[in-house]
PAZA-201157 format. One record per residue: z negated, y negated, x negated of N, C-alpha, C in turn. Coordinates in steps of 0.02 Angstrom, whole numbers, plus 50000, padded with zeros to 5 digits. Example, Ala and Ser with C-alpha at 12.3 -4.5 7.8 and 13.67 -1.06 7.14 Angstrom:
BEGIN
49610 / 50284 / 49340 / 49610 / 50225 / 49385 / 49610 / 50165 / 49340 $
49646 / 50112 / 49358 / 49643 / 50053 / 49316 / 49606 / 49998 / 49355 $
# end
This chain:
BEGIN
48509 / 49086 / 48993 / 48570 / 49059 / 49023 / 48626 / 49111 / 49025 $
48636 / 49146 / 48969 / 48688 / 49197 / 48967 / 48674 / 49253 / 49016 $
48610 / 49273 / 49020 / 48593 / 49326 / 49067 / 48605 / 49304 / 49138 $
48591 / 49240 / 49153 / 48602 / 49214 / 49220 / 48676 / 49215 / 49238 $
48718 / 49195 / 49190 / 48790 / 49196 / 49202 / 48815 / 49267 / 49211 $
48789 / 49313 / 49172 / 48809 / 49383 / 49178 / 48789 / 49411 / 49246 $
48729 / 49394 / 49269 / 48707 / 49417 / 49335 / 48750 / 49389 / 49390 $
48769 / 49325 / 49384 / 48812 / 49294 / 49433 / 48880 / 49327 / 49435 $
48908 / 49343 / 49376 / 48972 / 49376 / 49372 / 48970 / 49445 / 49404 $
48913 / 49479 / 49395 / 48906 / 49546 / 49424 / 48904 / 49544 / 49500 $
48878 / 49489 / 49528 / 48873 / 49483 / 49600 / 48936 / 49454 / 49631 $
48979 / 49425 / 49590 / 49039 / 49390 / 49615 / 49084 / 49433 / 49660 $
49093 / 49498 / 49646 / 49136 / 49537 / 49691 / 49112 / 49539 / 49763 $
49047 / 49529 / 49774 / 49021 / 49530 / 49843 / 49044 / 49470 / 49884 $
49077 / 49422 / 49852 / 49106 / 49367 / 49891 / 49160 / 49393 / 49938 $
49187 / 49451 / 49923 / 49236 / 49481 / 49969 / 49204 / 49500 / 50035 $
49142 / 49524 / 50032 / 49105 / 49540 / 50093 / 49091 / 49476 / 50133 $
49071 / 49424 / 50097 / 49058 / 49359 / 50129 / 49122 / 49333 / 50163 $
49177 / 49338 / 50127 / 49242 / 49316 / 50155 / 49258 / 49353 / 50219 $
49253 / 49419 / 50218 / 49272 / 49459 / 50276 / 49229 / 49442 / 50336 $
49165 / 49436 / 50327 / 49119 / 49421 / 50382 / 49136 / 49352 / 50412 $
49143 / 49302 / 50369 / 49157 / 49234 / 50393 / 49225 / 49231 / 50428 $
49275 / 49264 / 50400 / 49342 / 49262 / 50429 / 49344 / 49296 / 50498 $
49311 / 49353 / 50504 / 49311 / 49389 / 50568 / 49274 / 49349 / 50622 $
49216 / 49321 / 50604 / 49179 / 49280 / 50652 / 49221 / 49220 / 50673 $
49254 / 49187 / 50625 / 49296 / 49130 / 50640 / 49354 / 49149 / 50686 $
49379 / 49210 / 50677 / 49435 / 49234 / 50717 / 49416 / 49242 / 50790 $
49357 / 49268 / 50802 / 49337 / 49284 / 50870 / 49296 / 49230 / 50905 $
49279 / 49177 / 50868 / 49236 / 49126 / 50897 / 49276 / 49073 / 50935 $
49341 / 49077 / 50932 / 49383 / 49024 / 50959 / 49384 / 49021 / 51035 $
49368 / 49077 / 51068 / 49375 / 49081 / 51140 / 49440 / 49117 / 51158 $
49456 / 49120 / 51222 / 49515 / 49155 / 51245 / 49576 / 49111 / 51232 $
49612 / 49125 / 51179 / 49666 / 49081 / 51157 / 49720 / 49074 / 51211 $
49747 / 49014 / 51219 / 49802 / 49005 / 51266 / 49866 / 49033 / 51236 $
49914 / 49049 / 51279 / 49978 / 49072 / 51254 / 50014 / 49014 / 51221 $
50062 / 49031 / 51178 / 50100 / 48978 / 51144 / 50139 / 48935 / 51194 $
50159 / 48965 / 51250 / 50198 / 48928 / 51300 / 50154 / 48903 / 51358 $
50089 / 48899 / 51347 / 50043 / 48874 / 51399 / 50060 / 48801 / 51415 $
50046 / 48781 / 51476 / 50060 / 48712 / 51497 / 50017 / 48663 / 51458 $
50037 / 48601 / 51459 / 49998 / 48549 / 51425 / 49928 / 48545 / 51453 $
49923 / 48550 / 51518 / 49857 / 48546 / 51550 / 49812 / 48604 / 51529 $
49841 / 48664 / 51525 / 49802 / 48722 / 51504 / 49780 / 48716 / 51432 $
49824 / 48689 / 51389 / 49806 / 48680 / 51319 / 49749 / 48630 / 51311 $
49754 / 48575 / 51348 / 49701 / 48525 / 51344 / 49635 / 48554 / 51369 $
49638 / 48592 / 51424 / 49578 / 48622 / 51451 / 49545 / 48669 / 51401 $
49586 / 48710 / 51367 / 49559 / 48757 / 51317 / 49524 / 48720 / 51261 $
49557 / 48671 / 51232 / 49529 / 48637 / 51174 / 49470 / 48593 / 51193 $
49469 / 48569 / 51255 / 49412 / 48530 / 51278 / 49351 / 48575 / 51288 $
49363 / 48632 / 51320 / 49308 / 48678 / 51336 / 49280 / 48712 / 51273 $
49323 / 48722 / 51223 / 49304 / 48761 / 51164 / 49302 / 48719 / 51100 $
49293 / 48654 / 51108 / 49294 / 48609 / 51049 / 49241 / 48627 / 50999 $
49179 / 48636 / 51022 / 49124 / 48652 / 50976 / 49135 / 48718 / 50941 $
49155 / 48769 / 50981 / 49167 / 48835 / 50952 / 49221 / 48833 / 50898 $
49274 / 48795 / 50911 / 49329 / 48792 / 50862 / 49312 / 48749 / 50802 $
49270 / 48698 / 50811 / 49247 / 48661 / 50752 / 49204 / 48704 / 50707 $
49161 / 48745 / 50739 / 49120 / 48792 / 50700 / 49165 / 48844 / 50667 $
49214 / 48869 / 50705 / 49260 / 48917 / 50677 / 49299 / 48890 / 50619 $
49319 / 48826 / 50623 / 49355 / 48795 / 50568 / 49311 / 48790 / 50506 $
49247 / 48774 / 50516 / 49201 / 48771 / 50459 / 49193 / 48840 / 50427 $
49187 / 48891 / 50468 / 49181 / 48959 / 50442 / 49244 / 48980 / 50404 $
49302 / 48960 / 50430 / 49364 / 48975 / 50395 / 49367 / 48941 / 50327 $
49344 / 48879 / 50324 / 49344 / 48843 / 50260 / 49298 / 48878 / 50210 $
49240 / 48899 / 50233 / 49194 / 48935 / 50189 / 49223 / 49003 / 50169 $
49258 / 49035 / 50216 / 49290 / 49099 / 50201 / 49343 / 49090 / 50147 $
49379 / 49035 / 50150 / 49431 / 49021 / 50099 / 49400 / 49014 / 50030 $
49343 / 48981 / 50026 / 49308 / 48974 / 49961 / 49287 / 49043 / 49936 $
49257 / 49083 / 49980 / 49235 / 49150 / 49960 / 49293 / 49192 / 49938 $
49351 / 49185 / 49972 / 49410 / 49224 / 49953 / 49435 / 49206 / 49884 $
49431 / 49142 / 49866 / 49452 / 49122 / 49799 / 49409 / 49155 / 49746 $
49343 / 49158 / 49758 / 49299 / 49190 / 49710 / 49311 / 49265 / 49708 $
49324 / 49295 / 49766 / 49339 / 49367 / 49766 / 49404 / 49381 / 49730 $
49454 / 49338 / 49741 / 49518 / 49347 / 49707 / 49510 / 49343 / 49631 $
49467 / 49297 / 49608 / 49455 / 49291 / 49536 / 49419 / 49353 / 49510 $
49372 / 49379 / 49548 / 49335 / 49439 / 49527 / 49382 / 49499 / 49524 $
49426 / 49504 / 49574 / 49474 / 49559 / 49575 / 49522 / 49553 / 49517 $
49545 / 49493 / 49503 / 49590 / 49482 / 49446 / 49558 / 49504 / 49381 $
49495 / 49487 / 49372 / 49460 / 49506 / 49311 / 49455 / 49582 / 49304 $
49439 / 49616 / 49359 / 49433 / 49689 / 49357 / 49500 / 49722 / 49344 $
49553 / 49696 / 49378 / 49619 / 49725 / 49369 / 49645 / 49712 / 49299 $
49633 / 49651 / 49273 / 49656 / 49635 / 49205 / 49622 / 49679 / 49154 $
49559 / 49696 / 49166 / 49522 / 49740 / 49121 / 49558 / 49808 / 49115 $
49586 / 49831 / 49172 / 49620 / 49895 / 49172 / 49692 / 49890 / 49148 $
49726 / 49836 / 49167 / 49797 / 49828 / 49150 / 49808 / 49801 / 49079 $
49761 / 49761 / 49056 / 49772 / 49727 / 48993 / 49793 / 49655 / 49007 $
49791 / 49613 / 48956 / 49805 / 49542 / 48965 / 49875 / 49527 / 48988 $
49923 / 49573 / 48975 / 49992 / 49559 / 48993 / 50012 / 49586 / 49061 $
49965 / 49613 / 49099 / 49982 / 49643 / 49163 / 50003 / 49591 / 49215 $
50056 / 49605 / 49252 / 50081 / 49559 / 49304 / 50043 / 49567 / 49370 $
50024 / 49628 / 49386 / 49993 / 49642 / 49451 / 49927 / 49605 / 49462 $
49883 / 49601 / 49412 / 49821 / 49563 / 49423 / 49835 / 49490 / 49441 $
49885 / 49460 / 49409 / 49902 / 49391 / 49424 / 49931 / 49384 / 49494 $
49971 / 49434 / 49515 / 50000 / 49433 / 49582 / 49945 / 49439 / 49635 $
49896 / 49482 / 49621 / 49840 / 49490 / 49668 / 49801 / 49425 / 49675 $
49786 / 49393 / 49620 / 49749 / 49330 / 49624 / 49791 / 49276 / 49658 $
49856 / 49275 / 49644 / 49900 / 49227 / 49677 / 49901 / 49237 / 49752 $
49900 / 49300 / 49774 / 49897 / 49315 / 49845 / 49833 / 49287 / 49876 $
49778 / 49293 / 49839 / 49715 / 49266 / 49864 / 49718 / 49190 / 49871 $
49751 / 49157 / 49824 / 49757 / 49084 / 49827 / 49799 / 49063 / 49888 $
49855 / 49098 / 49899 / 49897 / 49083 / 49956 / 49860 / 49093 / 50022 $
49824 / 49149 / 50027 / 49786 / 49163 / 50088 / 49731 / 49112 / 50099 $
49696 / 49093 / 50046 / 49643 / 49043 / 50052 / 49672 / 48976 / 50076 $
49729 / 48957 / 50049 / 49761 / 48896 / 50073 / 49781 / 48902 / 50146 $
49804 / 48962 / 50165 / 49822 / 48973 / 50234 / 49763 / 48966 / 50281 $
49706 / 48992 / 50261 / 49646 / 48984 / 50302 / 49626 / 48910 / 50307 $
49635 / 48874 / 50252 / 49618 / 48803 / 50253 / 49662 / 48764 / 50301 $
49727 / 48779 / 50302 / 49773 / 48746 / 50348 / 49756 / 48764 / 50420 $
49741 / 48828 / 50433 / 49722 / 48850 / 50500 / 49660 / 48812 / 50524 $
49612 / 48803 / 50480 / 49552 / 48766 / 50497 / 49568 / 48694 / 50514 $
49614 / 48664 / 50476 / 49633 / 48594 / 50488 / 49667 / 48587 / 50555 $
49708 / 48634 / 50574 / 49742 / 48632 / 50639 / 49691 / 48636 / 50695 $
49643 / 48680 / 50688 / 49591 / 48687 / 50740 / 49551 / 48622 / 50749 $
49533 / 48592 / 50693 / 49495 / 48529 / 50696 / 49536 / 48475 / 50730 $
49600 / 48471 / 50712 / 49643 / 48420 / 50741 / 49650 / 48429 / 50816 $
49662 / 48491 / 50838 / 49672 / 48504 / 50909 / 49608 / 48489 / 50948 $
49551 / 48510 / 50922 / 49488 / 48498 / 50957 / 49471 / 48424 / 50959 $
49493 / 48387 / 50908 / 49476 / 48316 / 50903 / 49516 / 48273 / 50951 $
49581 / 48290 / 50961 / 49624 / 48246 / 51001 / 49629 / 48268 / 51074 $
49605 / 48327 / 51091 / 49610 / 48352 / 51160 / 49577 / 48303 / 51208 $
49616 / 48281 / 51258 / 49591 / 48235 / 51308 / 49593 / 48163 / 51287 $
49612 / 48150 / 51224 / 49614 / 48081 / 51198 / 49685 / 48056 / 51187 $
49733 / 48101 / 51185 / 49803 / 48082 / 51173 / 49846 / 48113 / 51228 $
49910 / 48100 / 51225 / 49957 / 48130 / 51272 / 49949 / 48206 / 51271 $
49940 / 48237 / 51329 / 49930 / 48310 / 51331 / 49984 / 48350 / 51294 $
50044 / 48322 / 51290 / 50098 / 48357 / 51255 / 50082 / 48364 / 51181 $
50047 / 48315 / 51153 / 50027 / 48319 / 51082 / 49980 / 48377 / 51072 $
49930 / 48383 / 51115 / 49883 / 48439 / 51110 / 49919 / 48505 / 51121 $
49966 / 48506 / 51169 / 50005 / 48567 / 51182 / 50044 / 48588 / 51120 $
50072 / 48540 / 51086 / 50112 / 48555 / 51026 / 50068 / 48582 / 50970 $
50012 / 48549 / 50958 / 49966 / 48572 / 50906 / 49941 / 48642 / 50923 $
49925 / 48653 / 50987 / 49900 / 48718 / 51009 / 49952 / 48773 / 50998 $
50016 / 48758 / 51014 / 50069 / 48807 / 51005 / 50078 / 48825 / 50932 $
50073 / 48774 / 50888 / 50078 / 48786 / 50816 / 50022 / 48831 / 50793 $
49961 / 48818 / 50817 / 49902 / 48857 / 50797 / 49908 / 48930 / 50819 $
49928 / 48939 / 50882 / 49932 / 49007 / 50908 / 49983 / 49049 / 50868 $
50038 / 49016 / 50847 / 50090 / 49052 / 50810 / 50079 / 49051 / 50735 $
50027 / 49016 / 50712 / 50015 / 49010 / 50640 / 49983 / 49074 / 50613 $
49996 / 49088 / 50551 / 49964 / 49145 / 50520 / 50006 / 49177 / 50464 $
50070 / 49158 / 50460 / 50114 / 49189 / 50411 / 50089 / 49180 / 50339 $
50067 / 49120 / 50318 / 50043 / 49114 / 50250 / 49983 / 49158 / 50235 $
49939 / 49166 / 50286 / 49880 / 49209 / 50276 / 49902 / 49281 / 50267 $
49949 / 49303 / 50309 / 49973 / 49372 / 50305 / 50007 / 49384 / 50238 $
50049 / 49338 / 50217 / 50084 / 49345 / 50152 / 50033 / 49350 / 50095 $
49983 / 49307 / 50096 / 49934 / 49307 / 50043 / 49892 / 49370 / 50041 $
49865 / 49389 / 50098 / 49822 / 49449 / 50101 / 49863 / 49512 / 50083 $
49924 / 49516 / 50110 / 49966 / 49574 / 50095 / 49982 / 49578 / 50021 $
49996 / 49521 / 49990 / 50010 / 49521 / 49918 / 49949 / 49541 / 49878 $
49892 / 49514 / 49896 / 49830 / 49531 / 49861 / 49817 / 49607 / 49864 $
49821 / 49634 / 49924 / 49805 / 49705 / 49933 / 49858 / 49749 / 49900 $
49922 / 49731 / 49909 / 49976 / 49773 / 49881 / 49974 / 49774 / 49805 $
49967 / 49714 / 49775 / 49966 / 49711 / 49702 / 49905 / 49747 / 49673 $
49847 / 49738 / 49704 / 49786 / 49771 / 49680 / 49792 / 49847 / 49687 $
49823 / 49869 / 49742 / 49830 / 49941 / 49754 / 49879 / 49973 / 49705 $
49934 / 49939 / 49692 / 49982 / 49965 / 49643 / 49950 / 49970 / 49574 $
49911 / 49919 / 49556 / 49877 / 49921 / 49492 / 49827 / 49979 / 49489 $
49792 / 49990 / 49543 / 49742 / 50043 / 49545 / 49773 / 50112 / 49539 $
49834 / 50120 / 49563 / 49867 / 50185 / 49556 / 49876 / 50205 / 49483 $
49880 / 50155 / 49440 / 49890 / 50168 / 49368 / 49824 / 50168 / 49330 $
49778 / 50125 / 49351 / 49718 / 50114 / 49311 / 49654 / 50141 / 49343 $
49657 / 50156 / 49409 / 49598 / 50180 / 49446 / 49541 / 50129 / 49442 $
49558 / 50065 / 49440 / 49507 / 50013 / 49442 / 49471 / 50015 / 49509 $
49508 / 50034 / 49561 / 49477 / 50051 / 49625 / 49498 / 50123 / 49641 $
49460 / 50158 / 49683 / 49476 / 50229 / 49697 / 49548 / 50238 / 49722 $
49578 / 50293 / 49702 / 49648 / 50306 / 49720 / 49658 / 50308 / 49796 $
49611 / 50339 / 49832 / 49619 / 50343 / 49905 / 49619 / 50274 / 49936 $
49580 / 50228 / 49908 / 49578 / 50160 / 49933 / 49642 / 50123 / 49916 $
49671 / 50140 / 49859 / 49734 / 50108 / 49839 / 49790 / 50128 / 49887 $
49794 / 50193 / 49904 / 49846 / 50215 / 49951 / 49836 / 50184 / 50020 $
49774 / 50179 / 50042 / 49761 / 50146 / 50107 / 49782 / 50073 / 50103 $
49769 / 50041 / 50046 / 49788 / 49971 / 50038 / 49863 / 49961 / 50044 $
49902 / 50006 / 50016 / 49975 / 50001 / 50020 / 49997 / 50006 / 50093 $
49968 / 50052 / 50129 / 49985 / 50060 / 50200 / 49967 / 49997 / 50239 $
49909 / 49970 / 50227 / 49886 / 49910 / 50262 / 49932 / 49851 / 50247 $
49950 / 49843 / 50184 / 49991 / 49785 / 50165 / 50060 / 49788 / 50198 $
50087 / 49847 / 50209 / 50150 / 49854 / 50244 / 50141 / 49844 / 50319 $
50088 / 49873 / 50346 / 50075 / 49868 / 50418 / 50062 / 49797 / 50440 $
50041 / 49753 / 50396 / 50029 / 49683 / 50414 / 50092 / 49649 / 50439 $
50150 / 49674 / 50421 / 50213 / 49643 / 50441 / 50245 / 49680 / 50500 $
50209 / 49723 / 50533 / 50235 / 49761 / 50589 / 50203 / 49738 / 50654 $
50225 / 49765 / 50711 / 50195 / 49746 / 50775 / 50121 / 49762 / 50780 $
50094 / 49804 / 50737 / 50022 / 49819 / 50739 / 49985 / 49776 / 50687 $
50015 / 49718 / 50672 / 49987 / 49675 / 50621 / 49916 / 49653 / 50635 $
49898 / 49642 / 50699 / 49830 / 49620 / 50714 / 49780 / 49673 / 50693 $
49794 / 49736 / 50711 / 49748 / 49790 / 50693 / 49748 / 49801 / 50617 $
49806 / 49790 / 50586 / 49810 / 49797 / 50513 / 49768 / 49742 / 50480 $
49765 / 49683 / 50511 / 49724 / 49629 / 50482 / 49650 / 49646 / 50484 $
49629 / 49678 / 50538 / 49559 / 49701 / 50542 / 49545 / 49754 / 50488 $
49595 / 49799 / 50478 / 49588 / 49849 / 50426 / 49587 / 49816 / 50357 $
49624 / 49761 / 50350 / 49626 / 49725 / 50286 / 49557 / 49696 / 50270 $
49524 / 49668 / 50320 / 49457 / 49642 / 50309 / 49410 / 49698 / 50287 $
49415 / 49756 / 50320 / 49373 / 49812 / 50301 / 49388 / 49836 / 50231 $
49453 / 49835 / 50213 / 49473 / 49855 / 50145 / 49441 / 49810 / 50094 $
49441 / 49745 / 50107 / 49411 / 49697 / 50061 / 49336 / 49711 / 50053 $
49303 / 49728 / 50109 / 49231 / 49743 / 50106 / 49218 / 49803 / 50062 $
49257 / 49856 / 50071 / 49247 / 49918 / 50033 / 49262 / 49906 / 49959 $
49316 / 49869 / 49945 / 49334 / 49854 / 49875 / 49280 / 49811 / 49843 $
49254 / 49763 / 49881 / 49201 / 49720 / 49855 / 49141 / 49762 / 49834 $
49121 / 49808 / 49877 / 49063 / 49850 / 49861 / 49078 / 49894 / 49800 $
49139 / 49920 / 49797 / 49157 / 49963 / 49740 / 49157 / 49924 / 49674 $
49185 / 49863 / 49675 / 49186 / 49822 / 49615 / 49116 / 49800 / 49595 $
49075 / 49786 / 49645 / 49005 / 49767 / 49630 / 48969 / 49824 / 49595 $
48977 / 49885 / 49619 / 48947 / 49943 / 49587 / 48974 / 49951 / 49516 $
49039 / 49938 / 49509 / 49071 / 49943 / 49444 / 49040 / 49893 / 49395 $
49033 / 49831 / 49418 / 49004 / 49779 / 49375 / 48931 / 49795 / 49359 $
48894 / 49820 / 49409 / 48824 / 49836 / 49398 / 48816 / 49892 / 49346 $
48867 / 49935 / 49342 / 48865 / 49989 / 49294 / 48891 / 49969 / 49225 $
48911 / 49906 / 49219 / 48934 / 49882 / 49155 / 49009 / 49879 / 49147 $
49047 / 49901 / 49199 / 49119 / 49897 / 49198 / 49153 / 49941 / 49147 $
49118 / 49994 / 49125 / 49147 / 50034 / 49071 / 49189 / 50092 / 49096 $
49179 / 50113 / 49159 / 49216 / 50171 / 49185 / 49255 / 50151 / 49246 $
49308 / 50190 / 49263 / 49344 / 50176 / 49326 / 49295 / 50175 / 49384 $
49311 / 50136 / 49435 / 49266 / 50128 / 49491 / 49249 / 50194 / 49525 $
49299 / 50238 / 49532 / 49285 / 50300 / 49568 / 49243 / 50348 / 49526 $
49226 / 50328 / 49465 / 49182 / 50371 / 49425 / 49112 / 50343 / 49421 $
49102 / 50282 / 49453 / 49036 / 50250 / 49452 / 48993 / 50277 / 49507 $
# end
């Protein structure tokens, strides 16, 4: 039993890879998104034509949120190992993961609601839900940026993740709030994948040395 739990803990960082894959697929599976100011008729047409795709996308987002929570816990454990029990940054990183996971959950709920009511209620209702969805994303950005920024700052002191990856993480976390935020979000997913792999290697090696020395 103990060995099984240890093996599971060692694999836990790879949930970051699972999260990134599910989130990216969910992002691009929605179809050609309407503009926030699209007409009611255009909004209804979009959600009617892409109902199945968005229901699947919502399911993938929900699963991505679960994977992100596990990745955030794994990252917190690794950062706490380097910072010590009193470190603030590991807790901030995990908190960012919780906020982002909740954000993905809300985004999924909005997609399900829009796909469900399209063509069944006043078109203005669908238009409103659609406009909210198109403009939604701030909680996700805040959460992911906090997770990456806190983890990167911690790594600059502890080298729990490679220093070059920490500096890239700081740049990404700032860029998420700029006009190139969409591209920064794609870079953030890639950052999570690379960190997941690094932490997995670290756990597989017993967690005794900094990641960049494994």
